[in-house]
N, CA, C and O atoms as a CHARMM CRD file, in Angstrom:
* protein
*
  288
    1    1 MET  N     -3.10700  92.15800 199.35800 PROA 1      0.00000
    2    1 MET  CA    -2.55400  92.48400 200.79100 PROA 1      0.00000
    3    1 MET  C     -3.46300  91.99100 201.82100 PROA 1      0.00000
    4    1 MET  O     -4.60700  91.92500 201.37000 PROA 1      0.00000
    5    2 ASN  N     -3.37700  91.62200 203.03000 PROA 2      0.00000
    6    2 ASN  CA    -3.94500  90.84500 203.79200 PROA 2      0.00000
    7    2 ASN  C     -4.64100  91.64700 204.79500 PROA 2      0.00000
    8    2 ASN  O     -3.93300  92.02000 205.73000 PROA 2      0.00000
    9    3 THR  N     -5.94500  92.01800 204.81100 PROA 3      0.00000
   10    3 THR  CA    -6.53000  92.76400 205.64000 PROA 3      0.00000
   11    3 THR  C     -6.94100  92.03900 207.24200 PROA 3      0.00000
   12    3 THR  O     -7.28500  92.51400 208.32400 PROA 3      0.00000
   13    4 VAL  N     -6.77100  91.06500 206.87700 PROA 4      0.00000
   14    4 VAL  CA    -7.19300  90.02400 208.31600 PROA 4      0.00000
   15    4 VAL  C     -6.85100  90.57500 209.55800 PROA 4      0.00000
   16    4 VAL  O     -5.70100  90.93600 209.80800 PROA 4      0.00000
   17    5 GLU  N     -7.96300  90.67900 210.50600 PROA 5      0.00000
   18    5 GLU  CA    -7.30600  91.50900 211.82600 PROA 5      0.00000
   19    5 GLU  C     -6.78000  89.85100 212.60300 PROA 5      0.00000
   20    5 GLU  O     -7.06500  88.69600 212.28900 PROA 5      0.00000
   21    6 PRO  N     -6.19700  90.23500 213.34900 PROA 6      0.00000
   22    6 PRO  CA    -5.63500  89.25900 214.56000 PROA 6      0.00000
   23    6 PRO  C     -6.68900  89.14500 215.59500 PROA 6      0.00000
   24    6 PRO  O     -7.01500  90.16400 216.20400 PROA 6      0.00000
   25    7 ASN  N     -7.37400  87.76800 215.91300 PROA 7      0.00000
   26    7 ASN  CA    -8.49800  87.57700 217.09500 PROA 7      0.00000
   27    7 ASN  C     -8.06800  86.44300 217.64300 PROA 7      0.00000
   28    7 ASN  O     -8.81500  85.46400 217.66500 PROA 7      0.00000
   29    8 VAL  N     -6.34400  86.37700 218.36100 PROA 8      0.00000
   30    8 VAL  CA    -6.03100  85.51000 219.30300 PROA 8      0.00000
   31    8 VAL  C     -5.20700  85.72600 219.84600 PROA 8      0.00000
   32    8 VAL  O     -4.24300  86.12200 219.19000 PROA 8      0.00000
   33    9 ILE  N     -5.09000  85.64800 220.91000 PROA 9      0.00000
   34    9 ILE  CA    -3.17800  85.84000 221.48700 PROA 9      0.00000
   35    9 ILE  C     -3.05000  84.31800 221.94600 PROA 9      0.00000
   36    9 ILE  O     -3.94200  83.52300 222.24100 PROA 9      0.00000
   37   10 LEU  N     -1.76900  84.17100 221.91900 PROA 10     0.00000
   38   10 LEU  CA    -1.05400  82.59400 222.40000 PROA 10     0.00000
   39   10 LEU  C     -0.47500  83.23600 223.45600 PROA 10     0.00000
   40   10 LEU  O      0.02300  84.36000 223.39700 PROA 10     0.00000
   41   11 ARG  N     -0.56300  82.18200 224.91000 PROA 11     0.00000
   42   11 ARG  CA     0.11700  82.33500 226.02800 PROA 11     0.00000
   43   11 ARG  C      1.06000  80.90200 226.37500 PROA 11     0.00000
   44   11 ARG  O      0.88400  79.77000 225.92400 PROA 11     0.00000
   45   12 GLY  N      1.74800  81.21800 227.00200 PROA 12     0.00000
   46   12 GLY  CA     2.26900  80.05200 227.55600 PROA 12     0.00000
   47   12 GLY  C      3.70800  79.25400 226.62700 PROA 12     0.00000
   48   12 GLY  O      3.91900  79.70600 225.50100 PROA 12     0.00000
   49   13 GLY  N      4.42600  78.35900 227.02900 PROA 13     0.00000
   50   13 GLY  CA     5.44800  77.75900 226.38300 PROA 13     0.00000
   51   13 GLY  C      6.72800  78.63800 226.42000 PROA 13     0.00000
   52   13 GLY  O      6.92300  79.72700 226.96000 PROA 13     0.00000
   53   14 ALA  N      7.55400  77.82800 225.67500 PROA 14     0.00000
   54   14 ALA  CA     8.96000  78.40900 225.57900 PROA 14     0.00000
   55   14 ALA  C      9.86800  78.63600 224.53800 PROA 14     0.00000
   56   14 ALA  O     11.07500  78.87800 224.55700 PROA 14     0.00000
   57   15 SER  N      8.79000  78.47000 223.32000 PROA 15     0.00000
   58   15 SER  CA     9.23700  78.02700 222.09000 PROA 15     0.00000
   59   15 SER  C     10.51300  79.34600 221.54000 PROA 15     0.00000
   60   15 SER  O     10.32200  80.55000 221.70900 PROA 15     0.00000
   61   16 PRO  N     11.49600  78.87900 221.02500 PROA 16     0.00000
   62   16 PRO  CA    12.56100  79.96200 220.72200 PROA 16     0.00000
   63   16 PRO  C     11.83700  80.25700 219.27900 PROA 16     0.00000
   64   16 PRO  O     11.96400  81.27300 218.59600 PROA 16     0.00000
   65   17 TYR  N     11.20800  79.33300 219.05600 PROA 17     0.00000
   66   17 TYR  CA    10.84000  79.73200 217.28400 PROA 17     0.00000
   67   17 TYR  C      9.15700  80.71800 217.06400 PROA 17     0.00000
   68   17 TYR  O      8.64200  80.97600 215.97600 PROA 17     0.00000
   69   18 LEU  N      8.63700  81.08200 218.37300 PROA 18     0.00000
   70   18 LEU  CA     7.50100  81.63700 218.25600 PROA 18     0.00000
   71   18 LEU  C      8.28600  82.87500 219.09400 PROA 18     0.00000
   72   18 LEU  O      9.05500  82.86300 220.05500 PROA 18     0.00000
   73   19 THR  N      7.75900  83.87200 218.32000 PROA 19     0.00000
   74   19 THR  CA     7.94600  85.45100 219.09100 PROA 19     0.00000
   75   19 THR  C      6.99800  85.80200 219.00700 PROA 19     0.00000
   76   19 THR  O      6.02100  85.45700 218.34200 PROA 19     0.00000
   77   20 ASP  N      7.35600  87.20700 220.29700 PROA 20     0.00000
   78   20 ASP  CA     6.47200  87.67700 220.67400 PROA 20     0.00000
   79   20 ASP  C      5.03700  88.16900 219.83400 PROA 20     0.00000
   80   20 ASP  O      3.85900  87.92400 220.09200 PROA 20     0.00000
   81   21 ASP  N      5.60600  88.89800 218.81900 PROA 21     0.00000
   82   21 ASP  CA     5.01700  89.49300 217.51400 PROA 21     0.00000
   83   21 ASP  C      4.15700  88.09600 216.96900 PROA 21     0.00000
   84   21 ASP  O      2.97800  88.25700 216.65100 PROA 21     0.00000
   85   22 GLN  N      4.63600  87.02800 216.89100 PROA 22     0.00000
   86   22 GLN  CA     4.00300  85.44500 216.02000 PROA 22     0.00000
   87   22 GLN  C      2.72300  85.24500 217.13300 PROA 22     0.00000
   88   22 GLN  O      1.68000  84.80000 216.65400 PROA 22     0.00000
   89   23 ARG  N      2.74700  85.52400 218.47100 PROA 23     0.00000
   90   23 ARG  CA     1.42100  85.15500 219.36100 PROA 23     0.00000
   91   23 ARG  C      0.63000  85.93700 218.83400 PROA 23     0.00000
   92   23 ARG  O     -0.25600  85.19000 219.25000 PROA 23     0.00000
   93   24 ILE  N      0.06500  86.73900 218.30700 PROA 24     0.00000
   94   24 ILE  CA    -0.70600  87.99500 218.20300 PROA 24     0.00000
   95   24 ILE  C     -1.24100  87.47300 216.80500 PROA 24     0.00000
   96   24 ILE  O     -0.32600  87.81100 216.05300 PROA 24     0.00000
   97   25 ARG  N     -2.05800  86.93600 216.14100 PROA 25     0.00000
   98   25 ARG  CA    -2.78500  86.18700 215.25000 PROA 25     0.00000
   99   25 ARG  C     -4.05100  85.96800 214.68600 PROA 25     0.00000
  100   25 ARG  O     -4.81700  85.48800 215.52300 PROA 25     0.00000
  101   26 TYR  N     -4.54500  86.13200 213.61600 PROA 26     0.00000
  102   26 TYR  CA    -5.77700  85.14900 213.11700 PROA 26     0.00000
  103   26 TYR  C     -6.08300  83.74700 213.20600 PROA 26     0.00000
  104   26 TYR  O     -5.24900  83.11800 212.55600 PROA 26     0.00000
  105   27 VAL  N     -6.70700  83.20200 213.60000 PROA 27     0.00000
  106   27 VAL  CA    -6.77600  82.24900 213.73500 PROA 27     0.00000
  107   27 VAL  C     -8.66400  81.78900 212.91700 PROA 27     0.00000
  108   27 VAL  O     -9.70300  82.34700 213.27100 PROA 27     0.00000
  109   28 GLU  N     -8.59400  80.97300 212.11900 PROA 28     0.00000
  110   28 GLU  CA    -9.88300  80.77700 211.40200 PROA 28     0.00000
  111   28 GLU  C    -11.02200  80.25600 212.30200 PROA 28     0.00000
  112   28 GLU  O    -12.08300  80.83200 212.05700 PROA 28     0.00000
  113   29 ASP  N    -11.09100  79.41400 213.18600 PROA 29     0.00000
  114   29 ASP  CA   -11.70400  78.55300 214.23200 PROA 29     0.00000
  115   29 ASP  C    -11.48000  78.96400 215.41900 PROA 29     0.00000
  116   29 ASP  O    -10.38000  78.50300 215.72300 PROA 29     0.00000
  117   30 THR  N    -11.90900  79.59900 216.31300 PROA 30     0.00000
  118   30 THR  CA   -11.48700  80.11100 217.46800 PROA 30     0.00000
  119   30 THR  C    -11.87900  78.95600 218.34700 PROA 30     0.00000
  120   30 THR  O    -11.41000  78.77700 219.47100 PROA 30     0.00000
  121   31 ASP  N    -12.73500  78.21200 217.78700 PROA 31     0.00000
  122   31 ASP  CA   -13.39600  76.97300 219.04000 PROA 31     0.00000
  123   31 ASP  C    -12.21700  75.90300 218.95300 PROA 31     0.00000
  124   31 ASP  O    -12.18200  75.16700 219.93900 PROA 31     0.00000
  125   32 ASP  N    -11.36900  75.68900 218.11300 PROA 32     0.00000
  126   32 ASP  CA   -10.54800  74.63700 217.66100 PROA 32     0.00000
  127   32 ASP  C     -9.27200  74.77100 218.33200 PROA 32     0.00000
  128   32 ASP  O     -8.86900  75.91600 218.53700 PROA 32     0.00000
  129   33 ASN  N     -8.43200  73.59200 218.78100 PROA 33     0.00000
  130   33 ASN  CA    -7.32600  73.51800 219.10000 PROA 33     0.00000
  131   33 ASN  C     -6.34900  74.09100 218.06000 PROA 33     0.00000
  132   33 ASN  O     -6.69800  73.90300 216.89400 PROA 33     0.00000
  133   34 LEU  N     -5.21300  74.74400 218.24600 PROA 34     0.00000
  134   34 LEU  CA    -4.26700  75.23900 217.02000 PROA 34     0.00000
  135   34 LEU  C     -3.11300  74.68900 217.12600 PROA 34     0.00000
  136   34 LEU  O     -2.69600  74.52100 218.27200 PROA 34     0.00000
  137   35 LYS  N     -2.21900  74.22600 215.91300 PROA 35     0.00000
  138   35 LYS  CA    -1.17100  73.25300 215.82400 PROA 35     0.00000
  139   35 LYS  C     -0.45100  74.16700 214.51300 PROA 35     0.00000
  140   35 LYS  O     -0.73200  74.35800 213.33000 PROA 35     0.00000
  141   36 LEU  N      0.65300  74.60800 215.47300 PROA 36     0.00000
  142   36 LEU  CA     1.72600  75.50300 214.56100 PROA 36     0.00000
  143   36 LEU  C      3.01400  74.82100 214.03400 PROA 36     0.00000
  144   36 LEU  O      3.82400  74.27400 214.78300 PROA 36     0.00000
  145   37 LEU  N      3.08000  74.85900 213.33400 PROA 37     0.00000
  146   37 LEU  CA     4.50300  74.33700 213.03000 PROA 37     0.00000
  147   37 LEU  C      5.34200  75.59800 213.03000 PROA 37     0.00000
  148   37 LEU  O      5.12900  76.72000 212.57200 PROA 37     0.00000
  149   38 ARG  N      6.75300  74.86200 213.93700 PROA 38     0.00000
  150   38 ARG  CA     7.71900  76.07600 213.96100 PROA 38     0.00000
  151   38 ARG  C      9.05200  75.04100 214.47800 PROA 38     0.00000
  152   38 ARG  O      9.31000  74.34400 215.45900 PROA 38     0.00000
  153   39 GLY  N      9.71300  75.41700 213.15500 PROA 39     0.00000
  154   39 GLY  CA    11.22600  74.55000 213.14000 PROA 39     0.00000
  155   39 GLY  C     11.19300  73.32500 212.91200 PROA 39     0.00000
  156   39 GLY  O     10.85600  72.86100 211.82300 PROA 39     0.00000
  157   40 ASN  N     11.60600  72.50500 214.10900 PROA 40     0.00000
  158   40 ASN  CA    11.17400  70.85100 213.44400 PROA 40     0.00000
  159   40 ASN  C     10.46900  70.37200 214.70100 PROA 40     0.00000
  160   40 ASN  O     10.74400  69.34400 215.31900 PROA 40     0.00000
  161   41 ARG  N      9.21300  71.54100 215.09000 PROA 41     0.00000
  162   41 ARG  CA     8.06300  70.56400 216.12200 PROA 41     0.00000
  163   41 ARG  C      7.14300  71.31000 215.98400 PROA 41     0.00000
  164   41 ARG  O      7.29200  72.39400 215.42000 PROA 41     0.00000
  165   42 TYR  N      5.83300  70.84900 216.52800 PROA 42     0.00000
  166   42 TYR  CA     4.35900  71.47700 216.42500 PROA 42     0.00000
  167   42 TYR  C      4.31500  72.28800 217.96700 PROA 42     0.00000
  168   42 TYR  O      4.82000  71.75300 218.95400 PROA 42     0.00000
  169   43 GLU  N      3.70600  73.51900 218.03200 PROA 43     0.00000
  170   43 GLU  CA     3.43900  73.70300 219.08800 PROA 43     0.00000
  171   43 GLU  C      2.14000  74.02300 219.06600 PROA 43     0.00000
  172   43 GLU  O      1.62600  74.70800 218.18200 PROA 43     0.00000
  173   44 HSD  N      1.43600  73.45100 220.21900 PROA 44     0.00000
  174   44 HSD  CA    -0.06200  72.85000 220.64000 PROA 44     0.00000
  175   44 HSD  C     -0.65300  74.15900 221.22400 PROA 44     0.00000
  176   44 HSD  O      0.04100  75.04200 221.73000 PROA 44     0.00000
  177   45 PHE  N     -2.01900  74.19800 221.10400 PROA 45     0.00000
  178   45 PHE  CA    -2.39600  75.32100 222.13000 PROA 45     0.00000
  179   45 PHE  C     -3.91100  75.45600 221.91500 PROA 45     0.00000
  180   45 PHE  O     -4.34900  75.50500 220.76600 PROA 45     0.00000
  181   46 GLU  N     -4.85800  75.52700 223.15100 PROA 46     0.00000
  182   46 GLU  CA    -5.97700  75.30900 222.91400 PROA 46     0.00000
  183   46 GLU  C     -6.85600  76.87100 223.57800 PROA 46     0.00000
  184   46 GLU  O     -6.43300  77.74600 224.33400 PROA 46     0.00000
  185   47 PRO  N     -7.92700  76.73500 223.04000 PROA 47     0.00000
  186   47 PRO  CA    -8.67200  78.16800 223.33300 PROA 47     0.00000
  187   47 PRO  C     -9.38000  77.97500 224.70700 PROA 47     0.00000
  188   47 PRO  O     -9.75900  76.88700 225.14200 PROA 47     0.00000
  189   48 THR  N     -9.51400  79.23900 225.36100 PROA 48     0.00000
  190   48 THR  CA   -10.17700  79.44800 226.57600 PROA 48     0.00000
  191   48 THR  C    -11.02500  80.26400 226.51700 PROA 48     0.00000
  192   48 THR  O    -10.95600  81.05700 225.57800 PROA 48     0.00000
  193   49 ALA  N    -11.94000  80.36500 227.30900 PROA 49     0.00000
  194   49 ALA  CA   -12.89200  81.14300 227.82700 PROA 49     0.00000
  195   49 ALA  C    -12.80300  82.74800 227.94300 PROA 49     0.00000
  196   49 ALA  O    -13.66900  83.62100 227.99800 PROA 49     0.00000
  197   50 GLU  N    -11.35100  82.77500 227.95600 PROA 50     0.00000
  198   50 GLU  CA   -10.57400  83.91900 228.66000 PROA 50     0.00000
  199   50 GLU  C    -10.54100  85.00300 227.50900 PROA 50     0.00000
  200   50 GLU  O    -10.82800  84.57300 226.39200 PROA 50     0.00000
  201   51 SER  N    -10.20100  86.48600 227.62800 PROA 51     0.00000
  202   51 SER  CA    -9.96300  87.12100 226.17700 PROA 51     0.00000
  203   51 SER  C     -9.37100  88.29700 226.86200 PROA 51     0.00000
  204   51 SER  O     -9.39200  88.38200 228.08900 PROA 51     0.00000
  205   52 GLU  N     -8.74200  89.38300 225.95400 PROA 52     0.00000
  206   52 GLU  CA    -8.06100  90.15400 226.51800 PROA 52     0.00000
  207   52 GLU  C     -7.84100  91.45200 225.37800 PROA 52     0.00000
  208   52 GLU  O     -7.75600  91.14700 224.18800 PROA 52     0.00000
  209   53 THR  N     -7.78100  92.43100 225.65700 PROA 53     0.00000
  210   53 THR  CA    -7.77200  93.79000 224.86400 PROA 53     0.00000
  211   53 THR  C     -6.06900  94.17100 224.12300 PROA 53     0.00000
  212   53 THR  O     -5.17300  94.58600 224.85800 PROA 53     0.00000
  213   54 HSD  N     -5.93900  94.04600 223.25600 PROA 54     0.00000
  214   54 HSD  CA    -4.43400  94.48600 222.84300 PROA 54     0.00000
  215   54 HSD  C     -4.96000  95.35400 221.84900 PROA 54     0.00000
  216   54 HSD  O     -5.91900  95.14600 221.10600 PROA 54     0.00000
  217   55 ASP  N     -4.02500  96.61900 221.94100 PROA 55     0.00000
  218   55 ASP  CA    -3.97000  97.69700 220.73300 PROA 55     0.00000
  219   55 ASP  C     -5.40700  97.88500 220.33400 PROA 55     0.00000
  220   55 ASP  O     -5.60600  98.01600 219.12600 PROA 55     0.00000
  221   56 GLY  N     -6.42200  97.92000 221.12600 PROA 56     0.00000
  222   56 GLY  CA    -7.65000  97.72700 220.81500 PROA 56     0.00000
  223   56 GLY  C     -8.45100  97.03100 220.30100 PROA 56     0.00000
  224   56 GLY  O     -9.54800  97.31300 219.82100 PROA 56     0.00000
  225   57 MET  N     -7.85900  95.96800 220.39700 PROA 57     0.00000
  226   57 MET  CA    -8.45000  94.75800 219.08700 PROA 57     0.00000
  227   57 MET  C     -8.91200  93.23500 220.80500 PROA 57     0.00000
  228   57 MET  O     -8.14800  92.87700 221.70100 PROA 57     0.00000
  229   58 GLN  N    -10.23500  92.84000 220.57000 PROA 58     0.00000
  230   58 GLN  CA   -10.61800  91.95900 221.47100 PROA 58     0.00000
  231   58 GLN  C    -10.04700  90.65900 220.81800 PROA 58     0.00000
  232   58 GLN  O    -10.28100  90.27700 219.67100 PROA 58     0.00000
  233   59 LEU  N     -9.05700  89.88900 221.98500 PROA 59     0.00000
  234   59 LEU  CA    -8.54900  88.75300 221.58300 PROA 59     0.00000
  235   59 LEU  C     -8.62300  87.76800 222.43100 PROA 59     0.00000
  236   59 LEU  O     -8.30700  87.83000 223.61900 PROA 59     0.00000
  237   60 ARG  N     -9.14700  86.59100 221.70300 PROA 60     0.00000
  238   60 ARG  CA    -9.09900  85.39400 222.42400 PROA 60     0.00000
  239   60 ARG  C     -7.97900  84.90800 222.95600 PROA 60     0.00000
  240   60 ARG  O     -6.94200  85.00800 222.30100 PROA 60     0.00000
  241   61 VAL  N     -7.96000  84.22500 224.37500 PROA 61     0.00000
  242   61 VAL  CA    -6.67000  83.67100 224.87900 PROA 61     0.00000
  243   61 VAL  C     -6.81800  82.08700 224.61700 PROA 61     0.00000
  244   61 VAL  O     -7.82900  81.39900 224.76000 PROA 61     0.00000
  245   62 PHE  N     -5.63300  81.73000 224.22900 PROA 62     0.00000
  246   62 PHE  CA    -5.19200  80.58400 223.70000 PROA 62     0.00000
  247   62 PHE  C     -3.88900  80.19900 224.50000 PROA 62     0.00000
  248   62 PHE  O     -2.91300  80.95000 224.51000 PROA 62     0.00000
  249   63 VAL  N     -3.92300  78.67400 225.34900 PROA 63     0.00000
  250   63 VAL  CA    -2.86000  78.35700 226.35600 PROA 63     0.00000
  251   63 VAL  C     -1.98300  77.31900 225.31700 PROA 63     0.00000
  252   63 VAL  O     -2.18900  76.88500 224.18400 PROA 63     0.00000
  253   64 TRP  N     -1.18300  77.20200 226.05700 PROA 64     0.00000
  254   64 TRP  CA     0.25000  76.33600 225.51000 PROA 64     0.00000
  255   64 TRP  C     -0.27600  74.90900 226.04600 PROA 64     0.00000
  256   64 TRP  O     -0.54800  74.93900 227.24600 PROA 64     0.00000
  257   65 LEU  N     -0.50100  73.52400 225.34100 PROA 65     0.00000
  258   65 LEU  CA    -0.43700  72.51200 225.72700 PROA 65     0.00000
  259   65 LEU  C      0.65100  71.52900 225.82900 PROA 65     0.00000
  260   65 LEU  O      0.75000  70.52600 226.53500 PROA 65     0.00000
  261   66 GLY  N      1.56400  72.12700 224.83000 PROA 66     0.00000
  262   66 GLY  CA     2.55300  70.90800 224.76200 PROA 66     0.00000
  263   66 GLY  C      3.45000  71.29600 223.28200 PROA 66     0.00000
  264   66 GLY  O      3.45500  72.33200 222.61600 PROA 66     0.00000
  265   67 VAL  N      4.16000  70.03700 223.10600 PROA 67     0.00000
  266   67 VAL  CA     4.86700  70.46100 221.73600 PROA 67     0.00000
  267   67 VAL  C      5.10800  68.94900 221.37000 PROA 67     0.00000
  268   67 VAL  O      5.35800  68.11200 222.23800 PROA 67     0.00000
  269   68 THR  N      5.02200  68.66900 220.10100 PROA 68     0.00000
  270   68 THR  CA     5.40400  67.28600 219.84500 PROA 68     0.00000
  271   68 THR  C      6.50000  67.54700 218.22300 PROA 68     0.00000
  272   68 THR  O      6.32400  68.28600 217.25400 PROA 68     0.00000
  273   69 LYS  N      7.30400  66.82600 218.46800 PROA 69     0.00000
  274   69 LYS  CA     8.48900  67.03200 217.60100 PROA 69     0.00000
  275   69 LYS  C      8.16500  65.80400 215.93400 PROA 69     0.00000
  276   69 LYS  O      7.79000  64.63700 215.82200 PROA 69     0.00000
  277   70 LEU  N      8.49700  66.70600 215.10900 PROA 70     0.00000
  278   70 LEU  CA     8.85500  65.74800 213.54200 PROA 70     0.00000
  279   70 LEU  C      9.38500  64.19400 213.29900 PROA 70     0.00000
  280   70 LEU  O     10.57900  63.89600 213.29500 PROA 70     0.00000
  281   71 ALA  N      8.68300  63.58700 213.16900 PROA 71     0.00000
  282   71 ALA  CA     9.21900  62.34600 212.90200 PROA 71     0.00000
  283   71 ALA  C     10.62600  62.29600 211.80300 PROA 71     0.00000
  284   71 ALA  O     10.53900  63.03400 210.82100 PROA 71     0.00000
  285   72 GLU  N     11.61300  61.64300 211.91500 PROA 72     0.00000
  286   72 GLU  CA    12.86200  61.97900 211.11700 PROA 72     0.00000
  287   72 GLU  C     12.98600  60.74300 210.24600 PROA 72     0.00000
  288   72 GLU  O     13.91100  60.64600 209.44000 PROA 72     0.00000
């Protein structure tokens, strides 16, 4: 059973592959950019100095940078 608590929230972007529930997650290194494989593309996010409280948890805010598609 995975007991790691979420530590970031992802903001921005309009990916149909990234639901609201998937935007709250655990990231091992909260100082590095995040690259998520979703469908046929990568969603890119970068950390900010901002944080917010969600369900009693302090989460670091990552903002959307853009998307890159997989090579075919």
